[in-house]
N, C-alpha and C positions, 0 to 999 in steps of 0.2 A: 696799564693796568689798573685797573677800579678795584681798589681793596675793599669796600665794602658786601660782606655776603649775606646779609641779612636782606630779604625779595622787599620784606615789608618793614615798616617801622622807622626807625630816625636813621639818616644814612648822611655822611658825609663827605666830600671831594675835599681832594690836595689844598685848595684854599680855606677850608673852613667853614663853608656856608654848609645851611642843613636844608633839606627837603622834609617835606611834608609827605607823610605815609599816603600812599594812596588808598584809594575806597576798594575793597577786597570784594572780587568776583570772580564766581567760580562757574563751570559749564553744569547745566542740567536742561536736560530736554524743556524742561515745561516752565522751568523758573529760573532765577538768579538769587544766588545767597547774598545777602549783605550783613556788615559787621552786628547788626541788631539782631538778624538771625541766627549767627552765630553766638552772640551773648545767651539768649532766649535759650536755646540748647543746651548750652553750658550749664545754666543754670539749673535748668529742667534735670539733669542729669548727676548733677554734683551736689547741691543744696536746694532745698526746699525755703529755705528762709531767704533766698535773695530776690531781690525786687524784680518784676515783670515790665515795669515800665524806666528806660533807663536817664529819665528827664524829669521824674516826678520826685516829689520831696520826700526827705528822708529824718522827717520828725519824730519817726516811731525808732530810730539808732539813737543810740547814746551819742554824746559827744564827748567830747576831753574835758579833763578836770578844769580847764581853765575857763573854756565856755559857760561850763557848769557854775562857776561861779557869779562870771560878770551878769547872765540872763537866766539860769535856772534851767530854761528848756530853749534849744535853739533850733532853727532848718537853716536849711540848704539853699543858697541862693540859686538862681537861675544858672549864673555862671560857675559853678560848683557841681561836682559830680556826685550823685548818690553811694554811701560808703558800704561796701560789703562786709557782712560779717567776717570775721579772722578764720572762722572754719573754712569759708568760700575762697580763700585766696591760697595759691602755692607760696608753700614753704623757702624759704633762702637758702640755700645748698650749702652744705658743710666745706669748708674752707681747707684744702689739704696743706698739711705740714709739714714743715721742712725739716725737721729733726730726722738724723740719718738715723738709717734702719741698723739693728745689729745682724753683724751676719751668722750665718750660720757654720758647722763646723764641716760640712763638705765643703763649701766656697772657700774658706780659710786655706785648705786642704790643697784645692785644685789652685789657689795663688802660690801657694808655696810653692808646688810640684814644678810651675812653668818658672818662678825664679829660681829656682834651685837647676834646673834645667841650662840657664843661661851659663854658669857655671863650672858645667861639665868640660872635661879636658878636650872630648872630639869637636872637633869645630863643625862636623856637618849637622852634629845632635844639636849646638848653639845655633847656627843658621834656622835649622828646623823647628823649633823654639820661637826666634824671635818671628817667624813668619805666621807662627798660631797666635802671637800676641792681637794679632787685630781681627781676629776670631772670636773673641771671647763673648760670651753672654750679659747682658745688662745687669742681671742678677748679682753678678760679680762684686759690683760698683762700691757695696758698703765693706766687703773684704779689703779694696783696695782703698777705701778712707781709712780703715783703722789700720793697715800696714803704713799709709802712708803718714799718719800721727806719730806713730811709732817712731820713724826713721827720721822726722825733722826734731824729735827729741833727742836722740844720742849720736847726730851725723855732727861731723865736723864740718861747717858749713864753708868755712874760709879754704881748705882744703880741695871741698868740693868744687868750688868755685873757680881754682884755680886747674882743675882738671877738666872740668867743662869748657872752660873760655879755651884749652888745647885743644881737644875734641873739636869745637863750632869751628875753630880757625882751620884744623884740616878737612872739616868735612867740606867747610866754604870753599878751599884749592880743589878738593875732588869733585865738585860740582863745576867749577869752574873750567875745569880741564874734561869733562865727561862730555859723551856727544848730547847733543840736543834730543836724538831718540829716545834717551835712558826711560826708562818708567817705574810705576812707584815701586814694585819689587826691588828693584838693582839700583834706585837711586840713593847717594849717599845720605846716611841720618849720623845723627849723634849716637845713636845706641849702636849701629854697626861699626864706627870707629871707636867708640869704648871697647866693642868686643874684639876690635882687630889687636887692640894691646891687654893682652888677655896677661892679668895680674889678679888670680884669685887670692892669693894670701894678702893683698893690700888692702885693708879695711874699708878706706876711700874708695877704692875702684870697685867696691862691692856696693857699696852706698850709690855711687853716679850711676852705675848700671841698672841698681834696681830703682831710682827715682826716676829712669829715662823709659825702664818699661814700665811703671805705674803710670808716665803719662800718656804712653802709647796707648795702653789699655783703656784709659780715661776716654780719650779721643775714639777710640775703636769703639764702645759702648752706644754711641750714637746718640745719648739721652739728655734730656737737660740735666741731671744728675749727674751724668761725667762731665758737661762744663762747667757746673757748680763746681766739682772737687777741683778742675784744674785753676781754676780761680783761687780757691784756697790753696793751691800748690805756688804760686806765684806770690801771694800772701804771706807761707810759712819760708819760703827760700829764698825770696828777694830776686833781685835783677839778673843772676847768672840763670839763672831759669827762664827769665820773663820771653825771649826770642822763642824757646823751644816752645812754652806755654802757647804764645801766640801764633804758631805754626799749626798746633793741635786744635787749636779754633778755630782756624782759617778751614781746614781740614771738615771739619764738622757742618760749616757752612751755617745755616738758617737754623739748626737745632743748638747752635750756641747764641745765638739772641737773648733768649729768656736769661741764662745765666748772665750775658753783658750787661741786661737793663738792669735786673736784680742788683748787679754788682755797683752800681752808680750811686747805690746809697751804701756802700762799702762802710762800716766803722773807718777803715785806714783812708784816711785822704787821697794818700799816693793811690792805692787802689783803687779807688773812685775815678780820679782823673785819668785814669790808663785805662778805665773801661769807656769813661765816655768819648777817649779819644779811639779807641776801637772801633767804637760805634760811628763815629763820624769819619774814619776813613773805609770803612765798610758801605757807606750810603746810606745807614739808617738809624743816624742819630734823631728823627724825630718820629713820633709814632705813626704818623701816617706812612713814612716809608718803610717802617719796621713791620707792619703787617702783612706787602707786597711779598708775599709766599704764594705757591703752591700746596705746600707741608702743612698739612691741618694739623698733625700732632704739633708740630713748631708753632705754628699759629696759635694753638689754644695755651700752648708754655709761654708765648710773649705775652699774650694777653692778661693772663695771671701773674704777668713780670710785672707788668703797667699798674696792676691792681696794689701787688705788695710793694711798691715806692710809692703807691699813692700817688701819682702823676694825674693832677689835672688835666694837663692840657691832652691826656688821650682818655678823659672819661666818654666824650662823646662817640668816639670811634669804638670803645668797647660795647657801651650801650646799645651800636647800631649792630653788634653782632650778638644781642640777647636775643634776637629772634630769628636766629639763623636755622635754617630747614637741618642743618648736620647738627645731630647730637652732641657731639663732641665739643663743637665749637658753642653752641648756646650754654653748655654747663660752663665752659672755660669761662665765657664773657661773663655770667650771673656769678661766679665764683669770685672775678676778679670785681665787681660791682660792690659784692659785700666785704670786702678788701677793701676798695676806697672809703666807703664810709659815708661819711658826713660831708668828704670832698666834695663827690659827685652828685649832692644834694640837686642845686640848680637844674643841672644837666638831665638829670630824673626827671624833675617836674616841668623842664622844656620839651622832654619826649614825652611825657603824657600828655601834655597838650597837644600836641602831633597826632598823636596818635587818637586819642579821645574828642579831642575838639573843646576843651573845657580844662580850665587850671585844677590843678589838685587843690584838694583842701590845704588850708593856711595851717591845720594842726596837725598835720599828717608829717611825722617825722622821715627821715631816709629809707629808714625800714620798710614804713606803711607805703610810702610812694613807690619803693622799687616791687614791693609785692604785688600792687597795685598792676604796678608796668607789668609786672610780670602776665599778670592774672588776664590782661588785656593781649599782649602777644599771644599766650596760649589760644584763647578763645580765637582769635583769628585764624592760627595757624590750624589750631583744630578743625574750624570750619571747613577749611579748604578742603582737609584730608577726610572730612565727614561727607561731603558733595561727593568725592570720590569713589566713596564704600559705596553710597547709596545708586552711585550710578554702575558700580559691580552687582549690586542686588536686584536691579533692574535687567541687567543682563543673565543672572542667574534664572531670574522668573522668565524670559522669554526663552531660555536654552542655550542663549548664546553663550556658551562655556569659556572659551577662548579670550572673547572681550571681557568675559567677569574675571578672569585671571589676570589678563592684563590690567584690567583695573586694580585689583586685590594687589600687585605687584608694587604699584604705583603708592597705594597706602602704607604697605610695609616700610617701602625706601624711604616715605617721606616722616613715618612715624613707627619704628621696630615694635614700640609699646602700646601700640594704639587698642583702647580699652576694649574695643568690640571685635577685637580680632581673631576671638574664641568660634567666633558666629562665622568666620570664613574656613573652617576646617571643611565643613559638608560641602562647599561648593568647588574645594580643592580636590575633594575625594571624588565627587562626580566628573570634574574633570580628568583626573587619574583615569577614572574608567573608561571614560570615550576615547582616549589617548592610548590605551594599555596595547593594543593590536596594530595602532600604525605608527606609532613614536614613543617606544618605550624609555628613551630618557628622558623625555619630558614629563612622562607618566611618572616615573623614579623623581623626578623633581618637584612636582604636585604632592607626591606624598611625604616627602621630606618636610615638607611646610603642615601638611595635616598633623602629623608627629610631632611638630614643635608647638602650634596654636590650640590644639585641641582641648577642651578640657573633659572630655565624654571618654572613660576610658575603653569604651565597647568600640568605639571608632576609631580609637589609637589602635588598640590590635587588628582591626579591618585593614587599617593602613598598613602596619607592619606585614599582615599577612600577604596583601596584593603584592607589596614591594620584595619580599622574599619570594613570589612566585614568579614575578617579573625578572628578577637576577638570577635563578632559576634556569628560568628559558632562556636567557639569552649563555648562559654557560652551557645550555646543551648544544646553542647552535655552533659553539665553539668546539662542540666535541668531547665536552667535560659535563657528565653526567650527576646531578647533586639532588640524590631522592632525600636525603635525611632533612634538607631545606625546606621541600617541597612538603614532607610530613609535618615540619616544626610550623608551615604556614598553616596547615590544616588544623594544628593544635588552635592557633590562635583564631581562625575563624573558619568552623567549621562549614559555613555555607561558602564558601570559596569554589565556586564551580570550574576556574581555572586552574586552580591548584589538582582539583581533583583530577580532572581531565589528564593534564598535563604527567598526573603521577603513572596513570594508568596506562598513558603511551610509552612512561619509562620505566616501567615494570621489569624485572629482568626475564620474567619469564616471556616478554612480549620480546625484548631485544634480544633474547636468545633464537625465537623462532622466527623473527626476522633476521639475525645474522645466519639461521640455520637455512633458509631459502635462498638467501647471497651466496651461501658455500656450494647448494645445488645446481643455480644456476653459471655459478664459475665454473664447475667443474662439467657440466653439460659442455659448456662453450669451450673447454678446453678440449674435451674430446673429440668434439665435431671438428676443431682445430688439426686435431691431429690424425683425423681419417681424413681430412680433407688436404691435410699436408702428403700421406702417403700416397691419395689416389694421385696427385699431381707429380709424384714422383714415378709412379708407375705409370703414366701415361705418356710421359715426358723422357720414358728411358731410352738409350739410343740403340739404334739398328744393328744385329752384328753385321761386321764387314765381310761379305763374301771374298773368299781368295781367288786370287786372279787364276782364269784359266792357264792349263798347261800347252804348250803350243804343240803341234803334232807332227 
């Protein structure tokens, strides 16, 4: 499986070799768009100060202070690109912070209720609460963090170590004697073993049950925040909880990789060695192996984790994702590059040369090089999207509405925040009008896009009116008459003829007349059937039997 997700840009294979970016072409009925065309289109829409010739000199743009001192006025050589103004470059993304969030009162109460349920006298109630621990929401992780720190401060860890050791030994014994067909629901665990030795008056038992439950909930959160808290559990409580933490991290699969990568730079050397060993055992010790996942949320966490530990070996892989078609991965990679900082400067310069074809200017810092590279990536990516948008506009002019909708859908799939997306709303509305009689479901989907994309309040009201009308028609086909929805549709758009015609058909007076006619016809049919039945009975009545003649 190749781990490179960026379609264009710098790519890296498992052996570490880089491939130059291909020149970008995209389909057009009359021409092909190149990267130079993309740059011109970007510059015309974003900055009037940007250059119109990519290979011209840049003597009018100020140089760095060092160059100014040396020569007073400098010019760009042929091998150096022309520098764009700061305002024309994309800003560096903000780096997410690692500070734990403060839990709210509701989450704290919910967590306390679940933990108290484990100490209930009823065994069935305890089992029910234990099964609910795997269904918690990620928002409860800050409350778990707070409770775990409180437990680490006052708990007697030596006694907990003994109790955990006994519970683990008994758990392993049960697993060895259980059948291989046991499921995760009834599989023996340390928490289930502890609950089996019910001792609510023993504070050490209560602390052990609480810790096992917190570990189970952190694993069930399925987020990198929960995995980070599991690493903190091991750092706070030590070796007696290590096996339980490892098992829960294994249950999280790729979602735990980001936390383990960050733990390689943990202040405690013991935790750092443990995290490196776990990654090696999982087959994810090097960056090219870690990014082999189909879970895009986990992949984003992995990219940010390599940026936080400032791993130079991962720089080229991170840069390759900075031009990903997926917004989630593109943002994560660029945040990681910001966290790498000067560590990734030479990889950024090499990537810029591969994309642009020229070495970056010598006076560029890593921030300026990163912004220039991101700008080139955006120009190429948006140029491809813009070409698809132009195809949709041409289909709209020709009246090929379904082809137009397909092109617009591709644009939104590649870039949901495409700057010209509001211009698509009118085309989607025409598509909905064309499909309202033949495919109401597709028409409703098009109207949903109109409401999301339109910047015209009048068009938004028309889309809402037509959508309400189509839903009312669908309800009427199922025997549910929704006159209020049709009236609301007419209030939004008085020119909605479909709503007016449907409302006339579904008026109570028309319904009464129609139902009255049906009743008269049904009565006539019943009467005719009664007369016909009586006639048949009369015609088929048995003849009287004559008595036998008396003998002479």
